[in-house]
NUGUGU-101400 format. One record per residue (C-alpha): z, y, x; residue number from 1. Coordinates in steps of 0.1 Angstrom, whole numbers. Layout:
N
zz/yy/xx/seq
Z/Y/X/NUM
...
! end
This chain:
417
zz/yy/xx/seq
-66/-495/-1227/1
-43/-493/-1196/2
-8/-510/-1199/3
21/-487/-1196/4
39/-488/-1166/5
72/-509/-1165/6
101/-486/-1161/7
129/-492/-1136/8
164/-506/-1145/9
195/-499/-1127/10
195/-537/-1118/11
160/-534/-1102/12
170/-502/-1084/13
201/-517/-1071/14
185/-549/-1059/15
155/-532/-1040/16
155/-543/-1004/17
141/-526/-974/18
110/-537/-959/19
91/-530/-924/20
76/-497/-940/21
88/-475/-967/22
76/-480/-1004/23
79/-466/-1035/24
89/-476/-1071/25
78/-458/-1101/26
98/-450/-1131/27
73/-429/-1151/28
70/-392/-1158/29
67/-386/-1123/30
102/-400/-1111/31
98/-421/-1080/32
123/-441/-1059/33
113/-442/-1023/34
130/-472/-1006/35
132/-465/-967/36
131/-489/-940/37
163/-483/-929/38
177/-491/-966/39
184/-457/-978/40
171/-451/-1015/41
158/-415/-1025/42
149/-400/-1057/43
119/-379/-1059/44
101/-358/-1087/45
63/-359/-1080/46
43/-333/-1096/47
16/-307/-1092/48
22/-272/-1086/49
18/-250/-1115/50
-6/-227/-1097/51
-20/-245/-1066/52
-22/-278/-1082/53
-11/-292/-1051/54
9/-324/-1052/55
47/-318/-1044/56
78/-340/-1042/57
111/-326/-1051/58
141/-345/-1038/59
166/-352/-1066/60
192/-370/-1043/61
201/-405/-1033/62
211/-438/-1048/63
237/-446/-1056/64
252/-412/-1053/65
226/-403/-1081/66
222/-430/-1108/67
189/-438/-1124/68
201/-421/-1156/69
210/-391/-1136/70
178/-391/-1119/71
161/-392/-1153/72
180/-363/-1165/73
171/-341/-1135/74
134/-353/-1139/75
134/-340/-1176/76
151/-307/-1167/77
123/-301/-1138/78
96/-309/-1163/79
110/-283/-1187/80
110/-257/-1161/81
73/-270/-1150/82
61/-265/-1186/83
69/-229/-1185/84
44/-225/-1154/85
72/-221/-1128/86
78/-245/-1099/87
111/-261/-1103/88
115/-268/-1065/89
114/-230/-1061/90
140/-223/-1085/91
162/-251/-1071/92
158/-236/-1037/93
167/-201/-1046/94
198/-213/-1065/95
209/-232/-1033/96
201/-201/-1012/97
223/-181/-1035/98
252/-206/-1033/99
248/-207/-995/100
248/-170/-992/101
281/-168/-1011/102
297/-191/-987/103
279/-190/-952/104
259/-157/-954/105
291/-135/-953/106
290/-100/-936/107
313/-112/-909/108
290/-143/-901/109
260/-123/-902/110
276/-97/-879/111
285/-124/-855/112
248/-135/-852/113
238/-99/-849/114
262/-93/-820/115
252/-123/-801/116
218/-104/-797/117
232/-71/-791/118
258/-77/-767/119
230/-87/-743/120
212/-53/-749/121
242/-32/-741/122
269/-30/-713/123
301/-53/-717/124
324/-24/-723/125
303/-11/-751/126
298/-46/-766/127
337/-49/-767/128
340/-13/-784/129
316/-26/-810/130
334/-58/-820/131
365/-40/-819/132
355/-14/-843/133
341/-38/-867/134
373/-62/-864/135
397/-32/-869/136
378/-14/-897/137
352/-33/-915/138
362/-72/-914/139
396/-71/-932/140
381/-57/-965/141
345/-67/-963/142
341/-94/-938/143
343/-123/-966/144
317/-105/-988/145
283/-121/-991/146
256/-99/-975/147
239/-99/-1007/148
269/-80/-1025/149
273/-55/-995/150
265/-21/-1013/151
264/16/-1002/152
294/24/-1028/153
316/-4/-1012/154
309/7/-977/155
315/46/-987/156
347/36/-1004/157
360/18/-971/158
349/44/-947/159
361/75/-967/160
397/74/-955/161
387/75/-920/162
366/107/-926/163
396/121/-945/164
416/112/-911/165
392/132/-890/166
379/101/-873/167
343/113/-878/168
330/96/-846/169
343/63/-858/170
326/67/-892/171
292/76/-874/172
292/45/-853/173
306/22/-881/174
276/33/-903/175
251/28/-874/176
264/-8/-866/177
266/-17/-904/178
231/-5/-907/179
219/-25/-877/180
236/-56/-893/181
219/-53/-924/182
186/-47/-910/183
192/-80/-890/184
198/-97/-925/185
165/-82/-938/186
148/-94/-907/187
164/-128/-913/188
152/-131/-946/189
189/-132/-961/190
184/-101/-981/191
152/-80/-995/192
162/-48/-982/193
191/-27/-964/194
215/-13/-992/195
230/11/-965/196
198/29/-953/197
208/66/-951/198
245/61/-959/199
253/81/-929/200
241/114/-946/201
272/113/-970/202
296/118/-942/203
306/147/-922/204
290/148/-890/205
311/148/-859/206
309/180/-836/207
295/171/-803/208
320/177/-777/209
312/179/-738/210
334/158/-716/211
363/179/-701/212
351/186/-665/213
364/211/-638/214
344/239/-626/215
329/232/-591/216
354/258/-577/217
382/236/-588/218
369/204/-567/219
397/216/-539/220
424/213/-566/221
413/179/-575/222
413/166/-541/223
446/181/-534/224
459/164/-566/225
446/132/-557/226
462/131/-521/227
496/143/-533/228
497/118/-564/229
519/87/-565/230
491/65/-579/231
479/32/-561/232
459/32/-532/233
431/11/-552/234
432/37/-580/235
427/66/-555/236
400/48/-539/237
382/41/-573/238
383/79/-582/239
369/89/-549/240
342/62/-550/241
332/72/-584/242
331/109/-575/243
310/103/-543/244
286/80/-561/245
283/101/-593/246
284/69/-613/247
299/62/-648/248
336/50/-652/249
326/13/-662/250
298/13/-633/251
325/22/-607/252
353/0/-621/253
328/-33/-621/254
317/-27/-584/255
310/-60/-567/256
310/-65/-530/257
280/-87/-537/258
259/-57/-549/259
268/-38/-515/260
242/-37/-487/261
261/-25/-458/262
229/-28/-436/263
205/-7/-459/264
235/15/-469/265
228/11/-508/266
247/-1/-538/267
226/-18/-564/268
241/-19/-599/269
225/-47/-621/270
209/-40/-654/271
234/-57/-673/272
262/-32/-662/273
241/0/-669/274
240/21/-700/275
202/20/-703/276
201/-16/-689/277
181/-8/-662/278
191/-14/-625/279
204/14/-607/280
204/18/-568/281
227/44/-550/282
223/54/-514/283
257/51/-498/284
269/81/-476/285
293/79/-447/286
321/88/-470/287
314/62/-496/288
312/35/-469/289
347/46/-456/290
361/42/-490/291
350/6/-490/292
366/1/-456/293
397/16/-467/294
399/-8/-497/295
384/-40/-480/296
420/-50/-470/297
429/-52/-505/298
399/-67/-521/299
374/-77/-495/300
382/-115/-504/301
378/-108/-539/302
344/-106/-561/303
352/-70/-574/304
359/-40/-550/305
384/-26/-576/306
403/-56/-588/307
426/-56/-618/308
464/-56/-614/309
474/-85/-636/310
443/-104/-629/311
427/-96/-595/312
399/-123/-602/313
383/-97/-627/314
379/-58/-623/315
401/-30/-633/316
398/-13/-665/317
372/15/-670/318
401/37/-681/319
422/32/-649/320
407/65/-635/321
413/86/-667/322
449/74/-670/323
455/84/-633/324
440/119/-638/325
462/124/-671/326
493/116/-649/327
480/142/-623/328
482/167/-649/329
443/170/-657/330
449/161/-695/331
424/181/-714/332
406/194/-683/333
391/165/-669/334
380/129/-676/335
366/106/-652/336
331/107/-667/337
335/147/-664/338
332/141/-626/339
295/134/-630/340
292/168/-645/341
311/185/-615/342
285/168/-593/343
255/177/-616/344
265/214/-618/345
272/218/-582/346
240/202/-571/347
221/223/-596/348
237/254/-585/349
227/248/-550/350
190/244/-555/351
186/206/-553/352
157/191/-574/353
167/184/-609/354
146/153/-610/355
165/140/-581/356
200/148/-597/357
188/132/-630/358
179/100/-608/359
212/101/-592/360
229/102/-626/361
208/70/-639/362
192/93/-668/363
162/71/-675/364
129/87/-667/365
108/87/-698/366
75/83/-678/367
87/45/-670/368
56/41/-646/369
63/70/-626/370
98/59/-625/371
89/23/-614/372
64/38/-588/373
88/62/-573/374
120/42/-572/375
118/33/-535/376
110/71/-527/377
137/85/-547/378
163/64/-528/379
152/81/-494/380
150/114/-510/381
183/113/-524/382
200/104/-494/383
204/140/-480/384
214/151/-514/385
242/125/-518/386
252/134/-481/387
257/170/-490/388
276/162/-520/389
299/140/-500/390
305/166/-475/391
313/191/-502/392
340/166/-515/393
354/161/-480/394
353/201/-473/395
373/204/-507/396
397/180/-494/397
402/199/-463/398
394/170/-443/399
424/148/-438/400
433/146/-477/401
404/124/-485/402
404/85/-483/403
371/91/-465/404
390/108/-437/405
390/78/-412/406
400/71/-377/407
391/41/-355/408
414/16/-344/409
415/-4/-311/410
392/-30/-326/411
368/-3/-341/412
378/-10/-376/413
378/21/-401/414
411/27/-417/415
422/57/-440/416
447/82/-425/417
! end
């Protein structure tokens, strides 16, 4: 008959010395004390999994933080759970995860992790808008709530006042962003399902509004207004640059000298600054190059073609052109983004190829293979179209009213009149 194993005593546990290798002291009932070579002492409950029958070590803490008596109590509790056919380690881990979720896995913390990935997939301006909307409308009330406790009723209650106020576009964007955050939580294993799926259907839908844009016949009015306005020279150049290149406000505002190839007469906008995250190349006309010559004395030594007033080391705000157009009296009639519509309408009315117009506007070709294959060809095919559009702008400005009306100095440098 086997002799019963001698159980541990507090003195023996305390006096156990480290050796060159880890070793184990047994107390019985599956309780073990692992003495590490570095001197630390770890309690383990060793048992067989109730289903797989595999041996498992369940950590119970370190000595002396957990005494022998406490380790025995934890072992007894674990054995009671095991007797019910349940893995005590799985139960313990689930409880720890729940506690962690309540303190670490808050909506704001998960949103921060999601945003770190999201911001690399959108333009900087859009990323800033995302975070600002969450900070303003969501985090004050729900930021500290565990993601496991985020429910549809809570979010509906939060966003209903915004709907009542008429901020339907804001509500739409917030429901989309919160859904993405919750889906990120599901994919990260933090929650079993997205509790906000379909939540956008309970709110009124915003009516789609076209960007205010002038009719092509009003291009002359715009050019005269720009010429006679009291806006800064750099702002005037920015507006005309955007008009000639048919780019979006943020793309124009963030133009860098390094992206301009004067020899090849092209401007290549990197993917990270484009709405669709694809690089975009703009053939530069004589007029577009003249704008660059006109602004070079102001920013030729800077990184950005259109520097900010307060901090010239960065670019101007994407709303700079909009603000100037409002001061010129075009509020409600034209926004800077609407200048793209003017260009598109004019080019379509005069029979230019719709495909070339769409490429010029950086609307992503659905056939990515064809788009990649024809990219170089499109640049050359777009040059006559872009040149024709620039000539229309210059004609509307009656020649001398545009920044692009240039003369040559004695050293052959182009300057604006």
